N, C-alpha and C positions, 0 to 999 in steps of 0.2 A: 242693284245696289249702286249707288252714285259714287263717282270718284272722289268727291269731297269727303265721304265718309271713311273712305279707305286710306286717306292720307292724314287723318287727325293724329295729333301727338298724344303722348301719355301725360296726364296731369297728376302731379303729386300735391297733396293738399296738407297744409301745415296750420293747424289751429292752436295758437298758444293760449294757455290758461295760466294766470299768474299764481302759481302755487310754489311752495317750497319743497315739494316732494315729487318724486318721479316714479314711474312704474315700468315693469317689463311688458311684454306682450300678453295677449289675452289667453295664451295657451300655456300648458306645462311644458317644461323641457323634456318631460319623458312621459308619454301617454301610450297606452296600448291602442292599437288600431282595431282590435276585435271590439265589437259592438257594446257588450254588456259590461266588461270589466276594464277599468281604466287605471292601470297600475304599473306600466313599465316603459322604459326608454326603448321603443321598438321591440320590447319584450326581451331582448337579449343584447349583449355586448357584440358590436359589430365585428371585432376581430374574432370572437368565438364562432360566429356564424360563418365568416369566411373560411376559417379552419375546418369547420364541420363540412362545408359544401366542397372545399378542395379535396378533403380526404374521401368523400363520397365519389366525387368525379374521378379520382385517381383509381379507386377500386372498382368502379362500375362502368365508366365509360370505355375503358380499353376492351373489356370483354364484349360489351354490346357493340361497339364499333367492328370488332372482329366478326361478330355474327352478321352484320350488314355486309361488310366486306366479303366474307366467304359466300354469302347468299348470292351476291351479284357476281363475284368472280367465278364461282362454279357453274353459274347459268351461261356466263358469257364466254367461258374458255373454249367452247366448241368453235368459236370464230378463229381463235389462235390455232386450235387443232387442225382446222380445215387448211389453213396456210401451211402447216407442217406436214400435210399429206394424208390427213384423215379421208377426205372424200375420194382421193385416188385410190388408197389402199384398200378401202371397202367397196370399190367400184360402184360408187353412188353417183346417181344423176342429180342435177340441181334440184329437181322436184323432190327427190327423196331426202336431200339435205334439208330442204325447207320444211318437210313433213317432220323430220327428226326434231327440229326446233320448235315447231307448232305444238307437237304433243307435250312438250314441257309445260306450256301455258294453260292447257285445258284444265288439268287437275288443280293448277295454281289458282285459276279463277273460281273454280267450284269450291275450293276449301277456305278461301279468304274469310268469308263471314263466319262459318262454323268455328274456325281456329280462334278468331277474335272473341267469340261469344263464350267459348269453354275455358279460356285461359284464366278467367277469374275463379273458375271452380277448381281447375286442376292446379293452377298456380305456375307463375312464369319460371320458377326455379326447377320445375319438373318438366313442363311442356317444351320449353325452348332448348335445354340441353338434349332432350330425347330426340327432337326433330332434327337438330344439327348433327347428332352422332349417326342417325339413320341416313341423313343426307350424305354425310361424308362417305358412308360405306357404299352408297349407290354411285356417287361420283367416282370412287375408286374402282368399282366394277366396270365402268365404261372403258377403263384401260385394257380390259381383256376381252373386249367384244371382237368379233372377227367378220361381222356382216351387218348389213343395214338393219336387219330385224332385231339383232342383239342391241344395237345402238338405240333403236327406237323404243324398245322395252325399258332399257335404263333411263332414257330420257323421260319416259312417262312416269316412272317412280320418283325421278329426281324433282320433279317439279324444279420465257428465258430458259425454257427447259428443252429447247430444240437441240442443243448440243449433246443430249443424252441419247440421241438416235443410235439404235443398235445395242445399248446396254441391256443385258438380259434377254437379248434376241427380241426386244421390243422397239417399235418405231418411236420417234420423238413424240408424236401426238398421244400415244398411250402413257408415256411418262407425265404428260401434262395432267391427265385424268388421275393417274395413280398418286402422284405426289401431292396434288391439291386435295384429292379426296382423303388421303392418309392424314394430312394436316387438319382438315375440317373434322375428321373423326376424333382426333386427340383433343382438339379444342372443345368439341362437344362433350367428351368425358370430363375434362378439366372443369368446364363450366358448371357441372352439377354442384361443385364446391364454391363457386364464385358468385353465382347469380342468386340474389335473395328474393323472397317473396315481395318485400317492400323494405324501405330504409329501416323500419322498425325491427326487421329480422337480419339485418347485416351483421356478419361476424367481425366486420373491420371497424365499426363505429362504437364509441363508448355510449354508455346510456344517456349521458347528457347530449352528445352529438345527435343521437337518435331523436331526442326530444325537440332539439332545435330545428332539425330538418323536418320533422312532422309538423310542428308549429308553423313553419314557414309555408309548407305545402297547404295546410289549412287556410292560412291567410291568403295565399294566392288563389284559392279556389274555395271562397267561403260559401258558395252555393252548392257544393258537392253534396249529394243526398246518400247517406250510408245505407238507407233501407231500400234503395232501388233494387227491384227484383226483375227477373226475366219476364218479359210480356211481349208476345208476338205482335200485338197491335202497335205498341210503341216502336218496335223494330221496323214494321212495315211503313210507319209514318215517315221514316227517313226517305223513302222512295218518292215522296211527294213534296219534299222540302227543297225550295229553290236554291238556298245557299249551300246545300249539299249536292244537288244536281249539276249546278253550274261549274263548281270546281271538278266534279267527276268528269264532265265533258272536257274540260281543260286537261285533266290527267289523261284521258283517252288519247288526245292529240299529242300531249307531252310524251306519253309512253310510246306512241308510235314512233316519233322522232328519236327518243332516247334508245329504245331497244334496237332500232335500225342501226344506229351508230355503234352500240355495244356489240352487236353481233356481226356487223358487216364492215366495220372500220378497217380491220386488218385485210379484208378482201379488197376494199377500196384502195388502200395504200399499195397492196400487191399489184393490182391491175394498173397502177401508175408506172409500173416497170421496175420495181425494186425487188431484190432477191428475197428469199424466204427469211433469212437471218436478219437482213436489214429492215424488212417489213415489220418483224417483231419488235425491233428496236424503235422504229419510227412510229409505231402505234402507241407507244408509251407516252410521248410528248403531249398530244392533245388532252389525254386523260389526266395527266399531272396538272396541267393548267386548270382542267375542269375541277379537280380536287381543291386546289387553292381557292378558286372563285366561289365554290359551293360552300366552303368553310367560312370565308369572309362574308358571303351574302347572308348565310344562316346567322352568323353573329350580328351583322348589321340589323337584320330583321328583328331578332330578339331584343338586342340592346336598345333599339329606338321604337320597338313595339309597333312596327308597321309590316303589312304584308303586300298590298297591291303595288307599292312603288318598287320594291325589290323585284317582284316577278316581272312587271312590265320592263323595268330597266334592263334586267339581264336577257329578257327575250329579244330585245334589240340587238344583242350580239348574234343571236341565232339568225335573225333577219338578215343581218349583214353577212354572216357566213354562208347561208344558202345563196344569197344574191351574188356574192363574190364567186361561188362555185359555178353558178350559171354563166357568169361572165368570163370565166377562166379561159386562158389561151395557152397555159403551160401547166406541167405537172406540179411545178413549184407553187404556182398560184393555187392550184386545186388542193395541195397538201396544206398550204397556209390557211385556206378557208376552214379546215377542220379545227383549227385553234380558236375559231369564233363559234363554230357550230356546237362543239362539245360543251364548253362552259355555258353557252346560251340555253342549252337544253337540260343539262344535268343539274344546274344550280336551282332550277325552279322547283323540283320535286320536294326537298325538304320543306320549303316554305308553304307550298300548297298543302302538304300533309299537316303542318302546324295549323293552317287555316281550318282544316276539318276539325281538328282537335279543340281549337279555340271557340268554335261556334256551335258545338253540339253538346247536349247535356240531357239526361244523366248518363250513367256508365254505359248502359246497353245500347242506347241510342248513339252515343259517341263512338262506341266500338264498331257499330254497324256502319256508321258513316265513313270511318277510317278505312274499313274493309272494302266498303263500295268503291271508294276512291281508288284503291289498289286494284280492284277487280277491273275497273275501266282502264287503268294504266296497263294491266297485263292483257286485256283485250287489244289494246294499242300494240303490245308486243306480238301478239298473233298476227296482226295486220302487217306489222313491219317485216315479218319473215318472208312475205310474199312480194315485197316491193323492190327487192335488189336481185334480179335475174342477172347472171353473169354476162349475157350478151349485151346488157345496156351499160356495162362498165367501161371505163371507170368514172364517167360523169353522172350516170343515172339521172338523166335530165327530167324524165317524168316524175320520178321519186322526189328529186330536189324541189320541183315546182310545188308538188303536194306538201312537202315538209315546210316550204317557205309559206304557204297558204295556211297551214296549221299554225305556224308561229304567229302569224297576224291575227288569226281568229283567236288565239290564246290571249293575246293582249286585249282584244275587244271584250271578251268574256270576263277577263279579270276586272276591268273597269265597270262592267255591268254588275258584277258581283259586289263590288265595293259600294256602288250606289245603292244597290238593293239593301245592303246591310245598314247603311245610314238611314235609308227610309224606314227600314224595320225598327231600328232603335227609336225613331221619332214617333212611330205608331205605338209602340210599347208605352212611351211616356204619356201620350195623349189618351190612350184607351186603358190605362192601368186598372181603374175601378171595374170597367166592364169585363175585362179579361179575368179578373179574379173573383167576380161575383158568383160563378157556378161552384166555386170551392169555399166561399166564405161561410163561417159559422158565427154564432154569438161569441163563442170562446176565441175563435181564430178568424177575425174579420178579413185577414190577408190570405186566408186559405191554408197557412201553415205549411207543414212538410207535404200534405197531400197535394197542394198546388204545385210545389216543386217537382214532386214525383211525377205527376200527371202531364205538367206543361214542359218541364226540363228547360231547354234553351228558348222555349216560347213564353216563359215566364217574363213578365214586364219588368222585373228587377235584374233579369239576365240581359246585359247589353253586349250585343255581338261585337266581335273584334274586327271592325272594318279598317280600311285604310284611314289612318288618323291624320286628318288635315293639319292638326296642331299638335302632333305627338311631341314628345319630350325632346326629340332631335331638333325640332324647329323653334324651341323656346328660347335658344341663345342666338343673338345676332352674329353675323360673320365677323365683326370687329372684336367680339369677345371669344373667338375661337383661335386655337392654336395648332401647329403641327398638321398631322394627317386629317384630323377632324375638320380642319378648315378647308382643305382642299377637297375633301369628300363632300362638305356642304356646298361648295362652289360647283362641284361636278354634278351633284344630284339635284339642285335646286331647279334648273330648267325643266328636268323630268317631272319634279314634284308639282311644278307650277301648272301643268295642263290639267291633271285630275283635280288639283286644288280649286282651280277656277270653276270646273265643271260642277264639283261638289258643293261649292259655296252658293251657287245659284239655286241649289235645292234647299237652302236654309233661309229662315225668315230675315227680314231687314235687320241691319246691324243695330244692336242695343248699347248705348252709352252707359257706362257703369262708373259710379263714384265710389272710391274706396276710402273710408274714414279710419285712419289708424295706420301708422307706418313703422310699427314695431316689428317684431319677428314674424307674426302671423300676417300682418299687412304686406310686409315685403315678400314673403313666400307666395301669397295670393297674387301679388302684382307681377312677380317675376315671369310667369308664363306668358305675359302679354306686353313685352317691351315695345312692340310696334304694332299699330292697328292693322297693318297689312298681314300680320301673321295669324291672327285669330279671327279677323273680321269684326273685331270689337274695339271701340274706342275706351280705354281704361284710365279712369282717374283715381287718384288715391291721396291719402294725407297722413302725416305722422301722428302719433298718438297724442293724447290730450294732457296727461298728467306729468308735464315736465316744467321746470321752472324756465324763466326766459333765457338765463345763461346757458343752460343745457340745449334749449331750443335753438339758440343761436349757433351753438357748436355743431348740432346735428345738420343745420342748414349748410354751414361751411363744409362739412364732411361730405354730404350728399352731393354738393356742387363741385367741390375740388377733388377729393379723394375717391368718391364713389362708395358703393356698399360692396363688401366682400362677402360672398356666400360660400359656406363650407357645407355642402349638401351631398348626401349619398345618393340622392335621387337626380338632381339637376347637375351634379358636378361642382367642382370649386371654380367660382367665378369671381374674378377680381375686377374692381373699379366699375361696377355696374352703376349707372346713373339714370335717374327718371328723366323723361322728356319734359315734364312740366312740374314745378313745385310751387304750390299755393300755400299761403300762410294762414288761411282761415276758410271755414266752410262758406262764409259770406263770399270770399273771393272765388270760390269754385261754383257758386250758384249763378253762373252766367249762361247756362245752357240747360236743356232738359236732360234728365237721366231716366233710364228704364229701371235701374236698380241702384240702391245705395247700400253698400256693404260696410258694416260697422265692425272693426276688429279690435277696438280698444277694450280694456278691461271695464267690466261693470262695477263701478264703485259709486253708487248714487249719493253717498254721504259726502262726496267731493264735487262731482259734476254729474248731473242727470243726463241721460241720453237725449232727452227732448230738448234740453238747453243747448246741448252740442249741435243738434241738427236744426235749431230754430230757423235759420235763413232759408231752409228748403221748404218750409210750409208757411212762410210769411205771406202777407197779402200781396206784397209786390212780386214775389216768385210765382204765387198761384195765379196771378193775373196774366202772367206771361207763359207759364209752362204747366203741364199736367203733373200730377203728383206721381212720384216713383214708388216702387215697392221697396220696403226697408228690410234688409237681411241682416239679422243680428248674429254674428259669429262670436258670441261671448259665452263664457262659463257661467254657471249658476242657474237658479230657478227663478222664474217670474220676472226675468230681465226685460220682458216685452211689456209688462203691465203699464208702467208709468208712461212709456211712449204711446202705448194704444190709447190710454185715457186722454192724453193731451191732444193727439191727433183727432180723436173722435169729437172732442169738444170744439176743436178749431175747424175741422172739415164738415162737421154735421153728417158724417157718413162713415162707414166702416173702413178703416185704413188698410192697406195691403202691407202686412207684416209676415215676413218668413222667419220661422225659428229654426235653429240648427243645433246639431250636436257634432262637435268637431273633435276628431282624434288626430293629433299631429305632434310630432316630436320636433320642437324647434325652441330656440332661445336666442336672446340678444347677448352675445358674449361681451361686445364692446359696442360703443354707439354706432359703429359702422361695420360690425361683423355679426353675421346672422348664421347660427348653427342649425342645421336641419338633417334629420336622418332621411330614410327612404320612403316614408309614407305620409300622406295627408288625406284622411278619409272623412267624409262629411255626409250627415243625414240631414235632409231638408224636409220641412213640413209647414204648412200654413198654420199661423197662430190663430186659434180660436178662443176668444176671451172667455174664461170660466166655463169652458166646454172640453172635457177630457174624454168624452165617450163617442164622439162622432169619429168614425173610422173610414170614412170614404171621402174622396176629393171630388168636387164638382168639376165640370168641364173647364170652367174658368180658372179654378184653382190648379188643376192639372197643367193647363197652359202656362200659368204664372210660374210654377215650379219647373216646368220643362225649360222655359227660357233661361233661367239662372243655372239650372243644372247642366244645359249644353255648354254654356260659357265656361263653367268651372271644370267640367269634364274634358273640354277641348285643351284645357291647360295641363292635364295630366292628373287631376284629382280623381279619387274614387268617390263616386256620387251615388247616394241612396235616397230615393224620394219615398217618404213614408206618409200614410194618410193621417196619423195621429202622432205628432212630434213630442208631446209633453212626456209620455211615458218613456220615450228614448232619452230624453234629457234627464228625467228622474233616475233612470238606471246609471247613466253616466255619472251623476252626482254622488253615487255610492261611495266610490273611491275617494273623491274630493273630501267628503265629510268624515269618513272613518279613518283615513290614513293621512291625506295632505294636511287637513285642519288639525288632527291630533298631533302630528309631528311639529306643526308650527306653533300651536297654542300651549304646548308643554315644554317649549325650549327654555333654557336658562341663560341669562346673560352674566357673564363674570369677566375677569380680566382677559381670559381666553374663552371666546364664544364656544359653547358646547352645543353640538347639534344632536337633536333626537331624530336622527333620520332613520329609515325603516330597517336597515341592517342592525341597528342598535336593539330592535325589538326582536329579531329573528336569528341573527347570525352568531354561531359559536365562536369562541376565541381561536385565534390561529393555531394550528397544530405544530407549525415549525417556526422558529424565531427568524429563519432565513427568508420566510415568506410572510412578512407582517401585513396586516391591514387593520383598519378601524373605520367606523366604530363597530363594536360587537357587544354581545351580552356578557356583561361582567358576572363572574361567579357570585359576587356579593349582592347583586341585584336580580339574579336569575329567578329566585322564588317570587319576588315582588312582581316581576314582569308576568310570570306564569299565573300569579294569583289575582293581579289587578289589572295590569295593562291589557293583556290579551283578552280576558273576559269583557272588559270594557269596550274594546273594539268590536268584538262579536255581538255584544249587546247593542252597540250602536246600529251595526248592520241589521239586526233583526228588528229593531225598533223602526228603522226606515221601511222594512217591509210592512209593518203594522200601518204606518202612515200611508204607504201606497195603496193598501187595501181600502183604507178610508177614502183615498182620492178616487177610487173606482177602478184601479188597474187590476185586470184579472190575473189569475194564477196560471199564465201561459207563457210560451216562449216569446210570443209577440207582445205580451203585456208585461207582467212583473213576476217571473217564476220564483217560487220559494227558494229554489236552489242557488240564487244569485248571491246570498249572504255567504254561504260556504264556498262557493266557486270564487268570489272575490278574494275572500280571505286566504284560501289554499293557493290561488295563483300568485298572490303577493308574497305569501311565505315561501313558496318554492323559489321565486326569483331573487328574494333578498336574503337567502341563506347562502348564496354563492360567494365565493371568495372575491370574485371580480365585480361585485355589485357596487356601483358608485352613484346610484340615482339619488337625487335630492328633489323633493317636491318643489314646483315653482313658487308656491305660496311661501314656503320656508326661505327660498332664495330672495324673494321680495322683502320678507321681514328683516332678514339680514342685512340687506342693502338699504333699509330705510324707506322702502317703496310702500305705497298703499297695498292692502291685500283684499282679496274678494271674499272675505269671511261673511260679509252681510248677506250677499246673494247665495252663497254656498251653504252656510250654517244658519244664518239668521232666518232665511225664508223657510227652512225646514221647521224651525221652532214655531214661527208664525202660523204656517199651514196646520201644524199639530194643534195648536191652541184653538184655531178656528174650528177644528173638527173634534174637539175634546179628546185628543189622543195624548196620553201621559208621556211626553217626551219634551226634553231629555230626562231620563230617569236613571237607568243603570249607569251611565257613565258618570253622572255627578255623584251617586252613592259611592262608586268604587273610588273615585278621587278623594271623597271625604274619608273614606276608611284608610286611604293610604297616607293621609297627612300625619298621623302620630308617628309613623316610621321614618320614611324619607321619600323624597321626590324620586319618581322613576324616570 
């Protein structure tokens, strides 16, 4: 990759059209991000979701955190008991003490996989409290042992209290076990009433909160397979999966370092020359720092969706700690080294565990991979028990050298695993058709559920969670950051740069992209690429086409002087963002070659045809200098590609490269320079095949073309799905637009006070209390008319679309056009718009109210045209119902 490519600036293109009307962006202000049904503003109100999540966190996280705390505390407390006199009172040798610790880990290792596999059948609400209760009883029993044999037996079943020495004729170390064991037992009994099977069964959440959380889980894991069943072959396949084995080896080395500190840190501090009481106190400090770093790192990793960078970054602390310990010349320096060792070792484990979960599917394969990682970590625990003989203390030089080596190897293997996952994702995109071929049928050319069950995380549509070179954290430049986030960015950027440079060398040469349309969708698409250095792509873009010159001039001034303000739940609130280059026409931008041209303007052919807008890019002069780009149309409606295809075909005398899309995004242009965006942007990509809706496989050339733009958009944080037949996806997405968005827009009334027929006016009952008013709602005076005419007309419209879909050749399958889509679309819309807090307004209606052009031609007009071409009687029911309604009153 050449240096010139890395330093190109962003181009914003502004193509004026002398019209008196203006339009918003090419997307709705509220769209569902689930593939088939396009009916909500992120499905729910943001505040309601946050309240539901907070309530779930407050009721679930404390008890589960206590499980984890007690699990670790009760295993590691033997180290504190040793300092408090356990080894001396039981007349144990160092070897016997090590055996007592080792015995704990053997059943631990053997039970990891079985426990993870049976928890789905037994239920976490039964298995986890039962295990903790039994665990607590066994811990408590250790307080009554009087010999090495008794301690060894208790430890085998087990898998600040020093001042109580002598109470009840028990030594201090006995009370450590008794009190901690008693507490564990009580928590175990209490947890029978607190741990639910799933959020759906929580006794603390309302029905609505349960629905919101389940919906959110489904959205975050759309590839989850409910019919996954136990299969030994699938479980064993984990043992030969590189992205499971590599983190497992990392876990083994991490477990060795971690359990060594957990079990022997009090002994290390004691051998530095401190008293028993002071040793117990000084042992707390390193673990307290480790706790804070672990929480912050886990938050950082999940907040910015990266794994490799946090792991590598925090391991550098452990490297520094072990190095400092080796170079230590005083007990104070040796003790200080622990403050680097403990955070550097402990904080990696949650992130690595999340890496296992992110990259394996379906359930039993994921459960096995997580258990395998824990098995390796506990095997490291076994090894650690034999690495701290008393006679080598307090420096334990040989062990420290081994731990330092392990930390360096963990860094290396983390980078290797990240590179492997990136390579794996590329192979999936390139070999998608071949990978799905063994599972493809005539009804399900993509293999359907069977492919997901059999392939799991090896499915080509499952993209592994690698280190994200252009993750959402890197999408905003340092000048746009404030507070802690700015300092965090400055601190971590050098660490990020090394793997970033390594990984970019694995990617193809940079592709220049021209973005036509700088409305809400255009701005959101451009936002993740404010500088070429960040994504490895030079990104050009342009404002939308349907603004008059005064509005266009105003937008220019705003973009240059005030900047664009983003109010995004995904990217955050960004003030004063400015493009690096602003062009006033496509002709001005046609001064260089582009790999892809993204069109995000609304498709309104009666005003401006897409081919006219893009004419400079296929002119004789441009074609003489540069190759033709691939055109990516991010536009609502059907057959928006046809006119451009025919024009390019006639001009180029060859099939043009056109990529169709189905975009689900919640964004809107609130003001000329204020873009509202919620937390999703999901895009389906497919090659446009003129008058061909039956080919369901991509050629190698088509796959490579889709892979290129898919990689660019995915690097910016969008969720990308590459499909072999895009028209059926677009057709399904158009259901909601036709039945609800168009209906609400075309039946509105204009009067002195504009009355909207938004969706709650069709579904929502009147307010129950005058103190909690809302509007609109179904008036009792018109309720019968809505029930008799409006709702049947909408349902008839949805069913007529299915009839048309069958005439177009779309099969009755989940991958095609399922018959259930009419009912699911209606039911989903009904549920969401009976809510008191529903405020959704279809973007088409917003455009109509503001005097902007609307997309009725490509959304409704194309449906009617296609129906007439295939002799489908449409529209039929909707017109009949409207005629019948005329003698009474408008609805």
